[in-house]
C-alpha positions as CSV (number, residue, x, y, z in Angstrom):
1,M,0.0,0.0,0.0
2,T,1.2,3.5,-0.9
3,L,0.6,6.3,1.6
4,S,-0.9,9.6,0.6
5,P,1.5,12.5,0.0
6,V,0.4,14.0,3.3
7,A,1.1,10.9,5.3
8,D,4.4,10.4,3.4
9,N,5.6,13.8,4.4
10,T,4.6,13.1,8.0
11,L,6.6,9.9,8.1
12,L,9.6,11.4,6.3
13,A,9.6,14.2,8.8
14,R,9.6,11.7,11.6
15,L,12.5,9.7,10.1
16,S,14.5,12.9,9.6
17,R,14.3,13.5,13.3
18,E,15.5,10.2,14.6
19,A,17.8,11.8,17.1
20,I,14.5,12.7,18.8
21,P,13.1,9.5,20.4
22,T,9.7,8.3,20.6
23,G,7.8,8.6,23.8
24,T,4.4,9.5,22.3
25,Y,2.0,7.5,20.3
26,F,3.1,8.1,16.7
27,R,0.1,8.5,14.3
28,T,0.2,9.2,10.6
29,R,-2.1,11.8,9.1
30,A,-4.4,10.9,6.3
31,P,-6.8,12.9,4.1
32,A,-10.3,13.3,5.5
33,G,-12.4,10.2,4.8
34,A,-9.4,7.9,4.2
35,R,-9.5,4.5,5.8
36,P,-7.0,4.2,8.7
37,L,-3.9,2.2,8.0
38,T,-3.6,-1.1,9.7
39,S,-0.6,-1.8,12.0
40,Q,0.9,-4.1,9.4
41,Q,0.5,-1.4,6.7
42,Q,2.2,1.2,8.9
43,H,5.1,-1.1,9.7
44,H,5.5,-1.9,6.0
45,N,5.6,1.7,5.0
46,L,7.9,2.7,7.9
47,Q,10.4,0.0,6.8
48,L,10.4,1.2,3.2
49,L,10.8,4.8,4.3
50,A,13.6,3.9,6.7
51,M,15.5,2.1,3.9
52,A,15.0,5.2,1.7
53,S,16.3,7.6,4.3
54,S,19.7,6.0,5.1
55,R,22.4,8.5,6.1
56,P,26.2,8.3,6.3
57,Q,26.2,8.0,10.1
58,T,23.9,5.0,10.0
59,A,25.7,1.9,11.1
60,P,25.6,-0.7,8.3
61,D,24.1,-4.0,9.4
62,H,27.2,-5.8,8.3
63,D,29.4,-3.6,10.5
64,R,30.0,-5.7,13.6
65,T,32.2,-3.4,15.6
66,P,31.0,-3.8,19.2
67,I,30.1,-0.3,20.3
68,R,27.5,2.2,19.0
69,C,25.8,5.3,20.3
70,L,22.1,6.3,20.2
71,T,21.0,9.9,20.9
72,I,17.9,10.2,23.0
73,R,16.1,13.3,24.3
74,P,16.0,13.9,28.0
75,P,14.2,12.9,30.2
76,W,13.9,9.6,28.3
77,S,17.7,9.2,28.4
78,D,17.7,9.9,32.2
79,L,15.0,7.2,32.6
80,I,17.2,4.6,30.7
81,A,20.2,5.6,32.9
82,I,18.4,4.5,36.1
83,E,20.1,1.2,37.1
84,D,17.1,-0.2,38.9
85,D,15.4,-2.4,36.3
86,R,12.1,-2.4,38.2
87,V,11.5,1.3,37.5
88,A,13.9,2.1,34.6
89,K,13.1,2.4,30.9
90,R,14.3,-0.7,29.2
91,I,12.5,-0.4,25.9
92,E,13.4,2.3,23.4
93,N,10.8,2.9,20.8
94,R,11.9,3.6,17.2
95,V,10.2,3.6,13.8
96,W,13.2,1.9,12.2
97,N,14.9,-1.4,12.7
98,T,18.5,-2.7,12.5
99,R,20.2,-6.1,12.7
100,W,23.1,-4.6,14.7
101,R,23.5,-5.8,18.3
102,G,26.1,-5.0,20.9
103,T,27.2,-2.4,23.4
104,L,25.2,0.7,23.1
105,L,26.1,4.1,24.6
106,I,23.1,6.2,25.7
107,H,23.7,9.8,24.6
108,A,21.4,12.5,26.0
109,G,20.5,15.0,23.3
110,A,20.6,18.7,23.7
111,E,16.9,19.2,23.2
112,V,14.6,18.3,26.1
113,D,11.2,16.7,25.6
114,L,9.3,19.3,27.7
115,R,6.0,17.4,27.3
116,A,7.5,14.3,28.8
117,T,8.9,16.2,31.8
118,A,5.3,17.0,32.9
119,L,4.1,13.4,32.7
120,P,3.2,12.0,36.2
121,Y,4.8,8.6,35.6
122,V,8.1,10.3,34.4
123,R,8.2,12.7,37.4
124,A,7.5,9.8,39.8
125,R,10.7,8.0,38.6
126,L,13.0,11.0,38.9
127,D,13.9,12.8,42.1
128,D,12.4,16.2,42.7
129,D,15.9,17.8,42.6
130,H,17.0,15.7,39.5
131,E,18.7,17.8,36.9
132,L,18.4,16.5,33.4
133,V,21.7,15.8,31.7
134,R,21.9,17.3,28.2
135,G,24.5,16.8,25.4
136,A,26.5,14.0,27.1
137,V,26.8,10.2,27.3
138,V,24.9,9.2,30.4
139,A,24.9,5.3,30.3
140,V,26.1,2.2,28.6
141,A,23.7,-0.7,27.8
142,D,23.5,-3.8,25.6
143,L,21.1,-3.8,22.7
144,T,20.0,-7.4,23.0
145,G,17.1,-7.6,20.6
146,I,14.4,-5.7,18.6
147,H,10.9,-6.9,18.1
148,D,7.8,-5.5,16.3
149,D,4.9,-3.9,18.1
150,D,3.5,-6.7,20.2
151,G,1.3,-4.6,22.5
152,P,2.4,-3.3,25.8
153,C,5.3,-5.7,26.4
154,T,6.5,-3.2,29.0
155,F,5.2,0.0,30.6
156,W,7.4,2.0,28.3
157,S,6.4,0.4,25.0
158,D,4.6,2.5,22.3
159,P,2.2,1.2,19.7
160,G,3.3,1.3,16.1
161,C,7.0,1.2,16.8
162,F,9.9,-1.3,16.9
163,H,10.7,-2.1,20.5
164,W,14.5,-2.0,21.2
165,E,15.4,-4.2,24.2
166,L,18.0,-2.8,26.5
167,A,19.9,-4.8,29.2
168,R,22.9,-4.5,31.5
169,V,22.5,-0.8,31.9
170,Q,25.2,1.0,33.8
171,R,25.0,4.7,34.6
172,L,28.0,7.0,34.0
173,K,28.9,8.4,37.4
174,T,30.4,11.3,35.4
175,P,28.5,12.1,32.2
176,V,30.9,12.9,29.3
177,P,29.9,15.7,26.9
178,A,29.6,14.8,23.3
179,R,27.8,15.8,20.1
180,G,25.0,13.5,19.0
181,A,23.9,12.3,15.6
182,Q,21.0,10.7,14.0
183,R,20.3,6.9,14.0
184,L,23.1,4.7,15.3
185,W,26.5,6.4,15.3
186,R,30.0,5.2,16.1
187,P,31.9,6.7,19.0
188,T,35.5,7.9,18.4
189,P,38.4,6.3,20.2
190,K,38.9,9.7,21.9
191,L,35.3,9.7,23.3
192,L,35.7,6.1,24.6
193,R,38.9,7.1,26.3
194,Q,37.2,10.1,27.9
195,I,34.4,7.9,29.2
196,T,36.7,5.4,30.7
197,D,39.0,8.0,32.2
198,A,36.0,9.7,33.9
199,N,34.3,6.4,34.7
200,P,37.0,3.7,35.5
201,H,34.3,1.2,36.5
202,L,33.5,1.0,32.8
203,S,37.0,0.4,31.5
204,G,36.6,-3.3,31.2
205,R,33.4,-3.0,29.3
206,L,34.2,-0.4,26.7
207,T,36.9,-2.1,24.6
208,D,38.0,0.2,21.9
209,P,36.6,-1.3,18.7
210,Y,39.3,0.2,16.5
211,T,42.0,-1.4,18.6
212,A,40.1,-4.7,18.9
213,Q,39.2,-5.1,15.2
214,G,41.3,-2.6,13.3
215,A,40.6,0.9,12.1
216,G,38.9,-0.4,9.0
217,A,36.4,-2.6,10.9
């Protein structure tokens, strides 16, 4: 099924802003009187648009170097950085998929999702004096799997999205400033060194992929 131009523009706009995470129910717009798209049709079109909107910073699926970064707007990044799995956000919602799996740095974007900061369930999980971290790497996690929308698999799961499964989350005791990028992006050796220098407890986990597999990996 081909989406209408209005819906196409909506989806393309969403895909062009992948540095901004989900956290709200994503709906496509359609002309008045049009029959709503089914969940399967939405997934099909999202996949086609994701393929058509590849960018240089996107990690190729065949690139198996072990560390990548994902930029996420606060407060969603802060919720992922919580180490208590019982209350933390362990599903990241995205409109695109990847076969890549491995160690994933959680990078807090510079732009705050102000709507989310007012949500009661968000405020309940952050201390009253909590200061949102912006423009820095705040945690390290493992991306262990991605599955299609299967309903509310967790409290944090959004309909109409791919659910990225996060595990073994460790918070950076000292966040490290960094510029983000869209989609999955590769940390530089310098950034990895800065993270481990400021957070020695992560030194055994963040093996430099350029050293481990060669600069051309």
